[in-house]
C-alpha positions as CSV (number, residue, x, y, z in Angstrom):
1,M,11.0,57.2,57.0
2,I,13.4,55.0,55.0
3,K,16.3,56.5,56.9
4,R,14.8,55.6,60.2
5,E,13.9,52.1,59.1
6,L,17.5,51.6,58.0
7,K,18.7,52.9,61.3
8,L,16.4,50.4,63.1
9,F,17.7,47.6,61.0
10,F,21.3,48.4,61.7
11,T,20.5,48.8,65.4
12,A,19.1,45.3,65.4
13,L,22.1,44.1,63.3
14,S,24.6,45.6,65.8
15,F,22.8,44.3,68.9
16,Y,22.0,40.8,67.8
17,T,25.1,40.0,65.7
18,R,28.8,40.7,65.5
19,L,28.5,42.1,62.0
20,P,29.8,45.6,61.5
21,A,27.2,48.4,61.3
22,P,27.3,52.1,60.7
23,A,28.3,54.3,63.7
24,S,24.8,55.8,63.7
25,A,23.4,52.4,64.7
26,H,25.1,52.8,68.1
27,Q,23.6,56.2,68.7
28,D,20.4,56.2,70.8
29,S,20.3,52.4,70.6
30,A,18.4,52.1,73.8
31,Q,15.6,54.2,72.4
32,L,15.6,52.5,69.0
33,L,15.8,48.9,70.3
34,P,12.1,48.5,71.0
35,D,11.2,49.3,67.4
36,A,14.3,47.5,66.0
37,I,12.9,44.3,67.3
38,R,10.7,44.3,64.1
39,Y,13.8,43.3,62.2
40,L,14.9,40.4,64.4
41,P,13.4,37.8,62.0
42,L,15.3,39.5,59.2
43,I,18.4,39.0,61.3
44,G,17.3,35.4,61.3
45,W,17.4,35.5,57.5
46,I,21.0,36.6,57.6
47,A,21.9,33.9,60.1
48,G,20.1,31.3,58.1
49,F,21.8,32.3,54.9
50,V,25.2,32.2,56.5
51,A,24.4,28.8,58.0
52,A,23.2,27.4,54.7
53,A,26.1,28.9,52.7
54,V,28.7,27.4,55.1
55,Y,26.8,24.1,55.1
56,L,26.7,23.8,51.3
57,L,30.3,24.5,50.8
58,A,31.5,22.3,53.7
59,N,29.2,19.5,52.6
60,F,30.8,19.6,49.1
61,L,34.2,19.3,50.7
62,F,33.8,17.2,53.8
63,G,30.3,15.6,53.9
64,N,27.2,16.1,55.9
65,A,28.3,15.7,59.5
66,L,31.2,18.1,59.3
67,A,29.1,20.5,57.2
68,V,26.5,20.7,60.0
69,L,29.2,21.3,62.6
70,F,30.8,24.1,60.6
71,S,27.4,25.6,59.9
72,M,26.7,25.7,63.6
73,V,30.1,27.2,64.3
74,S,29.4,29.9,61.7
75,T,26.1,31.0,63.4
76,L,27.8,31.0,66.8
77,L,30.5,33.3,65.5
78,L,27.9,35.5,63.7
79,T,25.9,36.1,66.8
80,G,28.6,35.8,69.4
81,A,26.6,32.9,71.0
82,F,24.2,35.5,72.1
83,H,21.2,33.2,72.3
84,E,23.1,30.2,73.5
85,D,24.5,32.2,76.4
86,G,20.9,33.1,77.4
87,F,19.8,29.5,77.3
88,A,22.7,28.4,79.5
89,D,22.0,31.2,82.0
90,V,18.3,30.0,82.1
91,C,19.4,26.5,82.8
92,D,21.6,27.7,85.7
93,G,19.0,30.1,87.0
94,F,16.0,27.8,87.0
95,G,18.0,24.7,87.8
96,G,19.7,26.2,90.9
97,G,17.2,28.8,92.1
98,W,13.9,28.3,93.9
99,T,12.8,31.9,94.4
100,K,12.4,34.8,91.9
101,E,15.3,36.7,93.5
102,K,17.6,33.7,93.5
103,I,16.8,32.8,89.9
104,L,17.4,36.3,88.7
105,D,20.7,36.6,90.7
106,I,22.0,33.3,89.2
107,M,21.1,34.3,85.7
108,K,22.9,37.7,86.2
109,D,26.1,35.9,87.2
110,S,28.5,35.8,84.3
111,R,29.9,32.5,85.5
112,L,28.6,29.2,84.0
113,G,27.4,26.5,86.3
114,T,26.8,22.8,86.0
115,Y,23.2,23.2,84.8
116,G,24.2,25.6,82.1
117,V,27.1,23.5,80.8
118,T,25.0,20.3,80.8
119,G,22.0,22.0,79.2
120,L,24.1,23.7,76.5
121,I,25.9,20.5,75.6
122,L,22.7,18.6,75.3
123,L,21.0,21.4,73.3
124,L,23.9,21.6,70.8
125,A,24.0,17.8,70.5
126,V,20.3,17.5,69.7
127,K,20.6,20.4,67.3
128,F,23.6,18.8,65.6
129,I,21.8,15.4,65.1
130,A,18.5,17.0,64.1
131,V,20.1,19.2,61.4
132,I,22.0,16.1,60.1
133,Q,18.7,14.4,59.7
134,V,16.9,17.4,58.1
135,T,19.6,18.1,55.6
136,A,20.0,14.6,54.3
137,D,18.8,14.0,50.7
138,V,17.4,17.5,50.1
139,N,18.6,20.1,47.5
140,A,20.3,23.4,48.1
141,I,17.2,25.5,47.9
142,V,15.4,23.4,50.5
143,I,18.4,23.6,52.8
144,L,18.5,27.4,52.4
145,G,14.8,27.7,53.1
146,T,15.1,25.3,56.1
147,F,17.9,27.3,57.8
148,I,16.2,30.7,57.1
149,I,12.8,29.5,58.5
150,A,14.4,28.0,61.6
151,H,16.3,31.1,62.4
152,A,13.5,33.6,61.6
153,L,10.6,31.7,63.2
154,S,12.5,30.9,66.4
155,R,13.4,34.6,66.8
156,F,9.8,35.6,66.2
157,A,8.7,33.1,68.9
158,A,10.9,35.0,71.3
159,I,9.3,38.3,70.2
160,V,5.8,36.9,70.9
161,V,6.8,35.8,74.4
162,A,8.1,39.3,75.1
163,F,4.9,40.9,73.8
164,N,2.7,38.6,75.9
165,H,4.6,39.0,79.2
166,S,6.3,41.7,81.3
167,Y,10.0,42.2,81.9
168,A,10.9,40.5,85.1
169,R,13.7,42.7,86.4
170,S,12.8,45.9,88.1
171,S,16.2,47.4,87.3
172,A,16.5,49.4,84.1
173,S,20.2,48.7,83.8
174,K,19.8,46.0,81.2
175,A,18.8,46.6,77.6
176,G,16.4,43.6,77.8
177,N,13.7,45.6,79.6
178,A,13.5,47.8,76.5
179,V,13.2,45.0,74.1
180,V,9.5,45.5,73.4
181,D,7.1,48.3,73.5
182,K,3.7,46.7,73.8
183,G,2.0,49.8,72.3
184,R,3.8,49.2,69.0
185,A,1.8,46.3,67.5
186,V,3.2,47.3,64.1
187,N,6.5,45.8,65.3
188,L,4.9,42.5,65.8
189,I,3.1,42.7,62.4
190,I,6.3,43.5,60.5
191,A,8.2,40.8,62.3
192,A,5.5,38.3,61.4
193,V,5.8,39.2,57.7
194,F,9.5,38.6,57.7
195,T,8.8,35.3,59.5
196,L,6.1,34.0,57.2
197,L,7.7,35.0,53.8
198,P,10.4,32.3,53.7
199,M,8.0,29.7,54.9
200,A,5.5,30.7,52.1
201,G,8.4,30.6,49.7
202,L,9.5,27.1,50.7
203,I,5.9,25.8,50.6
204,F,5.5,27.2,47.1
205,Y,8.8,25.7,45.9
206,T,8.2,22.2,47.4
207,G,4.4,22.2,47.0
208,G,4.2,20.8,50.5
209,S,1.8,22.8,52.6
210,S,2.5,20.4,55.5
211,I,5.5,22.5,56.3
212,A,3.1,25.0,57.9
213,F,2.5,22.4,60.7
214,I,5.8,23.4,62.3
215,L,3.9,26.4,63.6
216,I,2.0,24.2,66.0
217,P,4.9,22.9,68.1
218,V,6.5,26.4,68.0
219,V,3.3,28.0,69.3
220,L,2.9,25.4,72.0
221,L,6.5,25.5,73.2
222,S,6.7,29.3,73.2
223,Y,3.4,29.5,75.1
224,Y,4.6,27.0,77.7
225,L,7.9,28.7,78.2
226,G,6.3,32.1,78.5
227,H,3.9,30.7,81.1
228,Y,6.7,28.9,82.9
229,F,8.9,32.0,83.1
230,N,5.9,34.1,84.3
231,K,5.1,31.6,87.0
232,W,8.6,31.6,88.5
233,I,9.9,35.1,87.9
234,G,6.9,37.1,87.0
235,G,7.8,37.6,83.3
236,Y,10.9,37.3,81.1
237,T,14.4,38.5,80.8
238,G,16.8,38.7,77.9
239,D,18.2,35.3,78.8
240,C,14.7,33.8,78.8
241,L,14.2,35.1,75.2
242,G,17.5,33.6,74.2
243,A,16.3,30.2,75.6
244,V,13.0,30.5,73.7
245,Q,14.9,31.1,70.5
246,Q,17.3,28.2,70.9
247,L,14.6,25.7,72.0
248,C,12.2,26.7,69.2
249,E,15.0,26.4,66.6
250,V,15.7,22.8,67.7
251,V,11.9,22.0,67.7
252,I,11.7,23.4,64.2
253,Y,14.4,21.1,62.9
254,L,12.8,18.1,64.7
255,S,9.4,19.0,63.4
256,L,10.6,19.3,59.8
257,F,12.3,15.9,60.0
258,L,9.1,14.3,61.3
259,I,7.0,16.1,58.6
260,W,9.2,15.0,55.8
261,K,9.4,11.4,57.2
262,F,5.8,10.7,57.8
263,I,3.7,13.2,55.7
């Protein structure tokens, strides 16, 4: 059992990041990916830890703004801009298409259009400014917890959207249609545990239970996005899940800033 769980973890690691994984992780990956989704929030831990480590070092050397920029670059390199690419494709698809077929065709096109470029620039700009605000005047442990929570919870939000909706493409050519097996509720439970643990840890450390309020905007946003995707294309695609992750990550930073400012 432990051997299989390790294989599932490394399957998730190889699919969602650029980090090296054992060769076995690439064997039967299509069959393992539905269960490997349980470790996607744990991948968020890794991304959050890298983001925090780079931020803390760069902040010591260069100050807050450059530290945030370098931190963002580190996660882009770590994931190969996997989720950002999905967000940009969604902007192009839903911005330029008016039918399900047209939207899906545009999102499948590897070329980036005006909607995608504009959306990605604005998204990264808002994320950059939001993280600057969130990381100001807090200690290293809070920064570490913030990054891990943002990356884990936003990925869990994408999992929930996938569990609540069907895959939109009829073709089985993309790995995205195997991202979730709805009959495996255990995957959702395990993913939820990995998501809530860092949040519980930060609440315990800070004594601020108000941090849990970030769940409200994340739930509302992921519900809206799932409903929106379902309305237009009858479900989700891998690009849609990437968009959910990116938008929820930004909302988490904005929510934490508001919580710490007013509560």
